[in-house]
ZADO-1210 file (C-alpha; in nm, 4 decimals, padded with zeros to 6 digits):
<atoms>
<atom x="18.3534" y="-23.3862" z="-12.3497" code="MET" pos="1"/>
<atom x="18.0384" y="-23.2956" z="-12.1454" code="ARG" pos="2"/>
<atom x="18.0801" y="-22.9796" z="-11.9372" code="ILE" pos="3"/>
<atom x="17.9348" y="-23.0330" z="-11.5835" code="PRO" pos="4"/>
<atom x="17.6428" y="-22.7993" z="-11.4815" code="SER" pos="5"/>
<atom x="17.7258" y="-22.5283" z="-11.2280" code="ARG" pos="6"/>
<atom x="17.3599" y="-22.4260" z="-11.1410" code="GLN" pos="7"/>
<atom x="17.2735" y="-22.4183" z="-10.7680" code="HIS" pos="8"/>
<atom x="16.9292" y="-22.4097" z="-10.5917" code="GLY" pos="9"/>
<atom x="16.7706" y="-22.4962" z="-10.2576" code="PHE" pos="10"/>
<atom x="16.5844" y="-22.7933" z="-10.1399" code="THR" pos="11"/>
<atom x="16.2219" y="-22.8147" z="-10.0269" code="LEU" pos="12"/>
<atom x="16.3383" y="-22.8645" z="-09.6693" code="ILE" pos="13"/>
<atom x="16.5341" y="-22.5389" z="-09.6797" code="GLU" pos="14"/>
<atom x="16.2279" y="-22.3546" z="-09.8185" code="LEU" pos="15"/>
<atom x="16.0068" y="-22.4907" z="-09.5397" code="VAL" pos="16"/>
<atom x="16.2632" y="-22.3882" z="-09.2773" code="MET" pos="17"/>
<atom x="16.2743" y="-22.0330" z="-09.4143" code="VAL" pos="18"/>
<atom x="15.8955" y="-22.0068" z="-09.4102" code="ILE" pos="19"/>
<atom x="15.8825" y="-22.1325" z="-09.0515" code="VAL" pos="20"/>
<atom x="16.1514" y="-21.8886" z="-08.9379" code="ILE" pos="21"/>
<atom x="15.9753" y="-21.5960" z="-09.1104" code="LEU" pos="22"/>
<atom x="15.6471" y="-21.7010" z="-08.9460" code="GLY" pos="23"/>
<atom x="15.8097" y="-21.7063" z="-08.6021" code="VAL" pos="24"/>
<atom x="15.9670" y="-21.3647" z="-08.6569" code="ILE" pos="25"/>
<atom x="15.6353" y="-21.2236" z="-08.7860" code="GLY" pos="26"/>
<atom x="15.4499" y="-21.3618" z="-08.4849" code="GLY" pos="27"/>
<atom x="15.6985" y="-21.2047" z="-08.2425" code="VAL" pos="28"/>
<atom x="15.6737" y="-20.8700" z="-08.4215" code="VAL" pos="29"/>
<atom x="15.2924" y="-20.8891" z="-08.4214" code="ALA" pos="30"/>
<atom x="15.2861" y="-20.9528" z="-08.0462" code="VAL" pos="31"/>
<atom x="15.4951" y="-20.6430" z="-07.9820" code="PHE" pos="32"/>
<atom x="15.3021" y="-20.4282" z="-08.2320" code="MET" pos="33"/>
<atom x="14.9516" y="-20.5319" z="-08.1330" code="ARG" pos="34"/>
<atom x="14.9527" y="-20.3441" z="-07.8022" code="GLY" pos="35"/>
<atom x="15.0448" y="-20.0018" z="-07.9445" code="PRO" pos="36"/>
<atom x="14.8056" y="-20.0442" z="-08.2399" code="ILE" pos="37"/>
<atom x="14.5138" y="-20.1441" z="-08.0135" code="ASP" pos="38"/>
<atom x="14.5976" y="-19.8539" z="-07.7818" code="ALA" pos="39"/>
<atom x="14.5924" y="-19.6137" z="-08.0764" code="TYR" pos="40"/>
<atom x="14.2492" y="-19.7252" z="-08.1956" code="PHE" pos="41"/>
<atom x="14.1135" y="-19.7274" z="-07.8385" code="ALA" pos="42"/>
<atom x="14.2440" y="-19.3742" z="-07.7868" code="SER" pos="43"/>
<atom x="14.0817" y="-19.2651" z="-08.1125" code="ALA" pos="44"/>
<atom x="13.7458" y="-19.4129" z="-08.0051" code="ARG" pos="45"/>
<atom x="13.7664" y="-19.2431" z="-07.6648" code="ARG" pos="46"/>
<atom x="13.8534" y="-18.9116" z="-07.8280" code="ALA" pos="47"/>
<atom x="13.5582" y="-18.9434" z="-08.0674" code="ALA" pos="48"/>
<atom x="13.3186" y="-19.0333" z="-07.7841" code="LEU" pos="49"/>
<atom x="13.4477" y="-18.7448" z="-07.5712" code="THR" pos="50"/>
<atom x="13.4058" y="-18.5008" z="-07.8585" code="ASP" pos="51"/>
<atom x="13.0463" y="-18.6143" z="-07.9214" code="VAL" pos="52"/>
<atom x="12.9580" y="-18.5988" z="-07.5503" code="ALA" pos="53"/>
<atom x="13.1150" y="-18.2542" z="-07.5056" code="ASP" pos="54"/>
<atom x="12.9443" y="-18.1134" z="-07.8149" code="THR" pos="55"/>
<atom x="12.6108" y="-18.2570" z="-07.7005" code="THR" pos="56"/>
<atom x="12.6133" y="-18.1112" z="-07.3496" code="VAL" pos="57"/>
<atom x="12.7317" y="-17.7740" z="-07.4802" code="ARG" pos="58"/>
<atom x="12.4437" y="-17.7658" z="-07.7275" code="ARG" pos="59"/>
<atom x="12.2035" y="-17.8540" z="-07.4487" code="MET" pos="60"/>
<atom x="12.3511" y="-17.5908" z="-07.2163" code="ALA" pos="61"/>
<atom x="12.3071" y="-17.3228" z="-07.4833" code="ARG" pos="62"/>
<atom x="11.9422" y="-17.4231" z="-07.5209" code="ASP" pos="63"/>
<atom x="11.8768" y="-17.4427" z="-07.1467" code="ILE" pos="64"/>
<atom x="12.0124" y="-17.0931" z="-07.0814" code="ARG" pos="65"/>
<atom x="11.7395" y="-16.9566" z="-07.3118" code="LYS" pos="66"/>
<atom x="11.4632" y="-17.1350" z="-07.1212" code="ALA" pos="67"/>
<atom x="11.1680" y="-16.9357" z="-06.9905" code="LEU" pos="68"/>
<atom x="11.2238" y="-16.8713" z="-06.6175" code="PRO" pos="69"/>
<atom x="11.0688" y="-17.1438" z="-06.3991" code="ASN" pos="70"/>
<atom x="10.9760" y="-17.3600" z="-06.6994" code="SER" pos="71"/>
<atom x="11.2436" y="-17.6308" z="-06.6712" code="ILE" pos="72"/>
<atom x="11.1159" y="-17.9675" z="-06.5500" code="ARG" pos="73"/>
<atom x="11.2207" y="-18.3332" z="-06.5512" code="THR" pos="74"/>
<atom x="10.9190" y="-18.5642" z="-06.5958" code="PRO" pos="75"/>
<atom x="11.1643" y="-18.8554" z="-06.5661" code="SER" pos="76"/>
<atom x="11.5347" y="-18.9065" z="-06.5046" code="ALA" pos="77"/>
<atom x="11.5913" y="-18.9507" z="-06.8782" code="THR" pos="78"/>
<atom x="11.3827" y="-18.6539" z="-06.9965" code="CYS" pos="79"/>
<atom x="11.4421" y="-18.2809" z="-06.9634" code="LEU" pos="80"/>
<atom x="11.1991" y="-18.0282" z="-07.1062" code="GLU" pos="81"/>
<atom x="11.1454" y="-17.6533" z="-07.0971" code="PHE" pos="82"/>
<atom x="10.9782" y="-17.3641" z="-07.2774" code="ILE" pos="83"/>
<atom x="11.2325" y="-17.1829" z="-07.5000" code="PRO" pos="84"/>
<atom x="11.2481" y="-16.8074" z="-07.5536" code="THR" pos="85"/>
<atom x="11.3720" y="-16.6089" z="-07.8523" code="LYS" pos="86"/>
<atom x="11.3849" y="-16.2622" z="-07.6981" code="THR" pos="87"/>
<atom x="11.2247" y="-16.0423" z="-07.4343" code="GLY" pos="88"/>
<atom x="11.1616" y="-15.6817" z="-07.3460" code="GLY" pos="89"/>
<atom x="10.9905" y="-15.4352" z="-07.1161" code="ARG" pos="90"/>
<atom x="10.6325" y="-15.3220" z="-07.1520" code="TYR" pos="91"/>
<atom x="10.4905" y="-14.9768" z="-07.0842" code="ARG" pos="92"/>
<atom x="10.3302" y="-14.9966" z="-06.7426" code="ALA" pos="93"/>
<atom x="10.1432" y="-14.6667" z="-06.7081" code="ASP" pos="94"/>
<atom x="09.7649" y="-14.6191" z="-06.7233" code="ASP" pos="95"/>
<atom x="09.7639" y="-14.4884" z="-07.0795" code="SER" pos="96"/>
<atom x="09.6222" y="-14.6819" z="-07.3726" code="ALA" pos="97"/>
<atom x="09.9774" y="-14.7855" z="-07.4644" code="ALA" pos="98"/>
<atom x="10.0375" y="-14.9505" z="-07.1266" code="GLY" pos="99"/>
<atom x="09.9634" y="-15.3138" z="-07.0369" code="LEU" pos="100"/>
<atom x="09.6556" y="-15.3284" z="-06.8129" code="ASP" pos="101"/>
<atom x="09.6544" y="-15.5953" z="-06.5414" code="PHE" pos="102"/>
<atom x="09.3193" y="-15.4954" z="-06.3955" code="SER" pos="103"/>
<atom x="09.1191" y="-15.5960" z="-06.7045" code="ALA" pos="104"/>
<atom x="09.1463" y="-15.7829" z="-07.0313" code="THR" pos="105"/>
<atom x="09.3898" y="-15.6083" z="-07.2639" code="ASP" pos="106"/>
<atom x="09.4735" y="-15.6696" z="-07.6298" code="SER" pos="107"/>
<atom x="09.7695" y="-15.4405" z="-07.6954" code="SER" pos="108"/>
<atom x="10.0649" y="-15.2691" z="-07.5317" code="PHE" pos="109"/>
<atom x="10.3828" y="-15.0877" z="-07.6259" code="ASN" pos="110"/>
<atom x="10.7235" y="-15.2467" z="-07.5893" code="MET" pos="111"/>
<atom x="10.9903" y="-15.0002" z="-07.4831" code="LEU" pos="112"/>
<atom x="11.2537" y="-14.9909" z="-07.7549" code="GLY" pos="113"/>
<atom x="11.2901" y="-15.1165" z="-08.1086" code="SER" pos="114"/>
<atom x="11.1969" y="-15.4528" z="-08.2526" code="ASN" pos="115"/>
<atom x="11.4333" y="-15.4177" z="-08.5487" code="SER" pos="116"/>
<atom x="11.7597" y="-15.2681" z="-08.4217" code="THR" pos="117"/>
<atom x="11.9970" y="-15.3485" z="-08.1372" code="LEU" pos="118"/>
<atom x="11.9643" y="-15.1289" z="-07.8246" code="PRO" pos="119"/>
<atom x="12.1855" y="-14.8214" z="-07.8471" code="GLY" pos="120"/>
<atom x="12.2915" y="-14.9054" z="-08.2026" code="SER" pos="121"/>
<atom x="12.1821" y="-14.8752" z="-08.5620" code="THR" pos="122"/>
<atom x="12.2713" y="-15.2373" z="-08.6366" code="ASP" pos="123"/>
<atom x="11.9794" y="-15.4567" z="-08.7361" code="SER" pos="124"/>
<atom x="11.8494" y="-15.7143" z="-08.4913" code="LEU" pos="125"/>
<atom x="11.8690" y="-16.0728" z="-08.6278" code="PRO" pos="126"/>
<atom x="11.5374" y="-16.1825" z="-08.7749" code="VAL" pos="127"/>
<atom x="11.5125" y="-16.4818" z="-08.5414" code="ASP" pos="128"/>
<atom x="11.5289" y="-16.2448" z="-08.2424" code="GLN" pos="129"/>
<atom x="11.2476" y="-16.0158" z="-08.3556" code="ARG" pos="130"/>
<atom x="10.8942" y="-16.0462" z="-08.2258" code="ILE" pos="131"/>
<atom x="10.6656" y="-16.1761" z="-08.5012" code="ALA" pos="132"/>
<atom x="10.3026" y="-16.2731" z="-08.5491" code="THR" pos="133"/>
<atom x="10.2303" y="-16.6078" z="-08.3846" code="GLY" pos="134"/>
<atom x="10.4923" y="-16.5719" z="-08.1122" code="ASP" pos="135"/>
<atom x="10.3757" y="-16.6126" z="-07.7529" code="ILE" pos="136"/>
<atom x="10.4049" y="-16.3335" z="-07.4940" code="ILE" pos="137"/>
<atom x="10.4638" y="-16.4535" z="-07.1356" code="VAL" pos="138"/>
<atom x="10.4503" y="-16.2213" z="-06.8346" code="VAL" pos="139"/>
<atom x="10.5897" y="-16.3083" z="-06.4904" code="TYR" pos="140"/>
<atom x="10.6085" y="-16.6852" z="-06.5095" code="ASN" pos="141"/>
<atom x="10.6468" y="-16.8380" z="-06.1628" code="LEU" pos="142"/>
<atom x="10.5692" y="-17.1963" z="-06.2547" code="GLY" pos="143"/>
<atom x="10.2932" y="-17.2178" z="-05.9927" code="ILE" pos="144"/>
<atom x="09.9157" y="-17.2383" z="-06.0149" code="ALA" pos="145"/>
<atom x="09.7805" y="-16.9127" z="-06.1576" code="GLY" pos="146"/>
<atom x="10.1144" y="-16.8101" z="-06.3064" code="ALA" pos="147"/>
<atom x="10.2224" y="-17.1112" z="-06.5093" code="ASP" pos="148"/>
<atom x="10.2976" y="-17.0906" z="-06.8815" code="ALA" pos="149"/>
<atom x="10.2337" y="-17.4638" z="-06.9253" code="TYR" pos="150"/>
<atom x="09.8732" y="-17.3980" z="-06.8175" code="SER" pos="151"/>
<atom x="09.8687" y="-17.0800" z="-07.0299" code="GLN" pos="152"/>
<atom x="09.7718" y="-16.8700" z="-06.7278" code="ASP" pos="153"/>
<atom x="10.0022" y="-16.5859" z="-06.8328" code="ASN" pos="154"/>
<atom x="10.0437" y="-16.6299" z="-07.2085" code="THR" pos="155"/>
<atom x="09.8934" y="-16.4675" z="-07.5162" code="SER" pos="156"/>
<atom x="09.9722" y="-16.4976" z="-07.8873" code="ALA" pos="157"/>
<atom x="10.0946" y="-16.1996" z="-08.0897" code="VAL" pos="158"/>
<atom x="09.8533" y="-16.1035" z="-08.3682" code="THR" pos="159"/>
<atom x="10.0378" y="-15.7993" z="-08.5046" code="ALA" pos="160"/>
<atom x="10.3532" y="-15.5922" z="-08.4587" code="VAL" pos="161"/>
<atom x="10.3144" y="-15.2299" z="-08.5703" code="ALA" pos="162"/>
<atom x="10.5762" y="-14.9847" z="-08.6889" code="ALA" pos="163"/>
<atom x="10.7889" y="-14.8173" z="-08.4245" code="GLU" pos="164"/>
<atom x="10.6949" y="-14.4795" z="-08.2862" code="THR" pos="165"/>
<atom x="10.9220" y="-14.1756" z="-08.2848" code="ALA" pos="166"/>
<atom x="11.1543" y="-14.0952" z="-07.9968" code="ALA" pos="167"/>
<atom x="11.1282" y="-14.2297" z="-07.7408" code="PRO" pos="168"/>
<atom x="11.1187" y="-14.5433" z="-07.9564" code="ILE" pos="169"/>
<atom x="10.8396" y="-14.7863" z="-07.8720" code="GLU" pos="170"/>
<atom x="10.6937" y="-15.0817" z="-08.0606" code="THR" pos="171"/>
<atom x="10.3142" y="-15.1357" z="-08.0459" code="PRO" pos="172"/>
<atom x="10.2253" y="-15.5043" z="-08.0099" code="ILE" pos="173"/>
<atom x="09.8770" y="-15.6502" z="-08.0517" code="THR" pos="174"/>
<atom x="09.7905" y="-15.9782" z="-07.8776" code="ILE" pos="175"/>
<atom x="09.4902" y="-16.2010" z="-07.8252" code="ASN" pos="176"/>
<atom x="09.2749" y="-16.0423" z="-07.5522" code="PRO" pos="177"/>
<atom x="09.4135" y="-16.1510" z="-07.2167" code="LYS" pos="178"/>
<atom x="09.4110" y="-16.0456" z="-06.8552" code="ARG" pos="179"/>
<atom x="09.7512" y="-16.1336" z="-06.7194" code="PHE" pos="180"/>
<atom x="09.7274" y="-16.2411" z="-06.3542" code="PRO" pos="181"/>
<atom x="10.0466" y="-16.0814" z="-06.2185" code="LEU" pos="182"/>
<atom x="10.2583" y="-15.7846" z="-06.3174" code="ALA" pos="183"/>
<atom x="10.6335" y="-15.8150" z="-06.3385" code="SER" pos="184"/>
<atom x="10.8247" y="-15.6144" z="-06.0817" code="GLY" pos="185"/>
<atom x="11.0618" y="-15.4945" z="-06.3527" code="SER" pos="186"/>
<atom x="10.7943" y="-15.4706" z="-06.6259" code="ASN" pos="187"/>
<atom x="10.9516" y="-15.7565" z="-06.8175" code="ARG" pos="188"/>
<atom x="10.8009" y="-16.0023" z="-07.0625" code="PHE" pos="189"/>
<atom x="10.9435" y="-16.2988" z="-07.2519" code="HIS" pos="190"/>
<atom x="10.8719" y="-16.4180" z="-07.6049" code="VAL" pos="191"/>
<atom x="10.8308" y="-16.7861" z="-07.6935" code="VAL" pos="192"/>
<atom x="10.8868" y="-16.8653" z="-08.0642" code="PRO" pos="193"/>
<atom x="10.5800" y="-16.9658" z="-08.2615" code="ALA" pos="194"/>
<atom x="10.7425" y="-17.2794" z="-08.4035" code="ASN" pos="195"/>
<atom x="10.8875" y="-17.4137" z="-08.0760" code="GLU" pos="196"/>
<atom x="10.6646" y="-17.4033" z="-07.7687" code="ASN" pos="197"/>
<atom x="10.8345" y="-17.6864" z="-07.5778" code="ILE" pos="198"/>
<atom x="11.1793" y="-17.8387" z="-07.6248" code="VAL" pos="199"/>
<atom x="11.2449" y="-18.1892" z="-07.4916" code="SER" pos="200"/>
<atom x="11.5707" y="-18.3815" z="-07.4569" code="TYR" pos="201"/>
<atom x="11.4901" y="-18.7514" z="-07.4273" code="VAL" pos="202"/>
<atom x="11.7170" y="-19.0559" z="-07.4006" code="CYS" pos="203"/>
<atom x="11.5506" y="-19.3479" z="-07.5788" code="SER" pos="204"/>
<atom x="11.7384" y="-19.6715" z="-07.6341" code="GLY" pos="205"/>
<atom x="12.0908" y="-19.5752" z="-07.7418" code="THR" pos="206"/>
<atom x="11.9931" y="-19.2340" z="-07.8834" code="ASP" pos="207"/>
<atom x="11.9483" y="-18.8857" z="-07.7391" code="LEU" pos="208"/>
<atom x="11.6712" y="-18.6920" z="-07.9155" code="HIS" pos="209"/>
<atom x="11.5935" y="-18.3201" z="-07.9269" code="ARG" pos="210"/>
<atom x="11.2245" y="-18.2701" z="-07.9966" code="THR" pos="211"/>
<atom x="11.0455" y="-17.9374" z="-08.0461" code="ALA" pos="212"/>
<atom x="10.6659" y="-17.9455" z="-08.0165" code="THR" pos="213"/>
<atom x="10.3803" y="-17.7001" z="-08.0555" code="LEU" pos="214"/>
<atom x="10.1343" y="-17.6413" z="-07.7743" code="GLY" pos="215"/>
<atom x="10.2164" y="-17.6464" z="-07.4054" code="PHE" pos="216"/>
<atom x="10.1620" y="-18.0141" z="-07.3269" code="THR" pos="217"/>
<atom x="10.4340" y="-18.2725" z="-07.3731" code="SER" pos="218"/>
<atom x="10.4931" y="-18.6349" z="-07.2806" code="SER" pos="219"/>
<atom x="10.8671" y="-18.6400" z="-07.3557" code="CYS" pos="220"/>
<atom x="10.8396" y="-18.7662" z="-07.7152" code="PRO" pos="221"/>
<atom x="11.1505" y="-18.9263" z="-07.8655" code="ALA" pos="222"/>
<atom x="11.0622" y="-18.8392" z="-08.2241" code="THR" pos="223"/>
<atom x="11.2942" y="-18.5482" z="-08.2963" code="GLY" pos="224"/>
<atom x="11.6394" y="-18.5377" z="-08.4550" code="PRO" pos="225"/>
<atom x="11.9060" y="-18.7548" z="-08.2927" code="ILE" pos="226"/>
<atom x="12.1599" y="-18.5409" z="-08.1082" code="LEU" pos="227"/>
<atom x="12.3891" y="-18.8277" z="-07.9971" code="ALA" pos="228"/>
<atom x="12.4186" y="-19.2002" z="-08.0612" code="ARG" pos="229"/>
<atom x="12.5779" y="-19.4857" z="-07.8634" code="ASN" pos="230"/>
<atom x="12.4178" y="-19.3552" z="-07.5413" code="VAL" pos="231"/>
<atom x="12.4502" y="-19.6222" z="-07.2734" code="SER" pos="232"/>
<atom x="12.3114" y="-19.4097" z="-06.9872" code="ALA" pos="233"/>
<atom x="12.1917" y="-19.0559" z="-06.9215" code="CYS" pos="234"/>
<atom x="12.0481" y="-18.8718" z="-06.6225" code="THR" pos="235"/>
<atom x="11.8924" y="-18.5264" z="-06.5934" code="PHE" pos="236"/>
<atom x="11.8268" y="-18.3535" z="-06.2610" code="ALA" pos="237"/>
<atom x="11.6890" y="-18.0074" z="-06.1886" code="TYR" pos="238"/>
<atom x="11.7105" y="-17.8181" z="-05.8622" code="GLY" pos="239"/>
<atom x="11.5393" y="-17.4822" z="-05.8193" code="GLY" pos="240"/>
<atom x="11.5856" y="-17.2387" z="-05.5323" code="SER" pos="241"/>
<atom x="11.3337" y="-17.1180" z="-05.2776" code="ASP" pos="242"/>
<atom x="11.3763" y="-16.7659" z="-05.4141" code="LEU" pos="243"/>
<atom x="11.2818" y="-16.8836" z="-05.7650" code="GLN" pos="244"/>
<atom x="11.5772" y="-16.6929" z="-05.9021" code="ARG" pos="245"/>
<atom x="11.8637" y="-16.9345" z="-05.9398" code="ASN" pos="246"/>
<atom x="11.8590" y="-17.3012" z="-06.0313" code="ALA" pos="247"/>
<atom x="12.0919" y="-17.5766" z="-06.1438" code="LEU" pos="248"/>
<atom x="12.0526" y="-17.8374" z="-06.4155" code="VAL" pos="249"/>
<atom x="12.2776" y="-18.1425" z="-06.3778" code="ARG" pos="250"/>
<atom x="12.3423" y="-18.3680" z="-06.6767" code="MET" pos="251"/>
<atom x="12.5272" y="-18.6998" z="-06.6845" code="VAL" pos="252"/>
<atom x="12.5844" y="-18.8480" z="-07.0301" code="LEU" pos="253"/>
<atom x="12.7533" y="-19.1841" z="-07.0893" code="GLN" pos="254"/>
<atom x="12.8537" y="-19.3043" z="-07.4360" code="LEU" pos="255"/>
<atom x="12.9849" y="-19.6531" z="-07.5206" code="THR" pos="256"/>
<atom x="13.1418" y="-19.7831" z="-07.8420" code="ASP" pos="257"/>
<atom x="13.3306" y="-20.1134" z="-07.8940" code="ALA" pos="258"/>
<atom x="13.3901" y="-20.1560" z="-07.5232" code="GLY" pos="259"/>
<atom x="13.5095" y="-19.7983" z="-07.4693" code="GLU" pos="260"/>
<atom x="13.2945" y="-19.5872" z="-07.2335" code="THR" pos="261"/>
<atom x="13.3103" y="-19.2137" z="-07.1706" code="VAL" pos="262"/>
<atom x="13.1072" y="-19.0449" z="-06.8947" code="THR" pos="263"/>
<atom x="13.0652" y="-18.6677" z="-06.8937" code="LEU" pos="264"/>
<atom x="12.9019" y="-18.4634" z="-06.6178" code="GLN" pos="265"/>
<atom x="12.7944" y="-18.1065" z="-06.6793" code="HIS" pos="266"/>
<atom x="12.6082" y="-17.8421" z="-06.4771" code="GLU" pos="267"/>
<atom x="12.4173" y="-17.5437" z="-06.6123" code="VAL" pos="268"/>
<atom x="12.3275" y="-17.2465" z="-06.3916" code="HIS" pos="269"/>
<atom x="11.9873" y="-17.1021" z="-06.4794" code="VAL" pos="270"/>
<atom x="11.8571" y="-16.7541" z="-06.4006" code="ASN" pos="271"/>
<atom x="11.4922" y="-16.7908" z="-06.2964" code="ASN" pos="272"/>
<atom x="11.4166" y="-16.4247" z="-06.2398" code="THR" pos="273"/>
<atom x="11.0759" y="-16.3804" z="-06.4063" code="PRO" pos="274"/>
</atoms>
């Protein structure tokens, strides 16, 4: 006798019903999961934009605080430029041959202190903070006619740095012959690095550039390394004081990515005492 088959299966209709039910359940789950997932990615984009903006303005603030007094200017709302400094010192101001003469053209003077060690210490001064041949000496920059580093009224290039003298320690510095127009009340001078005479921060398109140029003329070039991308807006403003001692740089940087926008405002206090 034939034994009847006991195999069981499902019909095509049952398979279609299961697929439809799974699709409905998946759609409901996706609706509930989409919000948190989108929020996570949006939060990640905002965090990344905030980090880039914060790092950018901090880098700029560090640069700006080393600017030559009274050299910061804003040729446009999207350009900030200044003359950077690497170090400074005090010059001998007496009438001896080692002093800096303001009554006639002079080609050498002694800096009080060492050019190779930290003040009051035997630790070596970093190489990038030492005065070297080609650097620019600036005395009493006021940023006005007759005392403006951009016009090179009060600047002279270093041609040699001699060995230090015995106690009291002084460093003889030779410069291109120059008659500086005004003496500093505190006998101070600043040193502009030979490889960076002007630093410009320029917003061009969606990029923020940092450009270092030689010479003391600049038209806000946007040719330097890119400091930040996805820039949707930026504004630079500079306000000096009547006393020419304190000033404020205001920066507003706005970054946008995939519909997310972060705006960061930052202020940098600048000491303009020449």
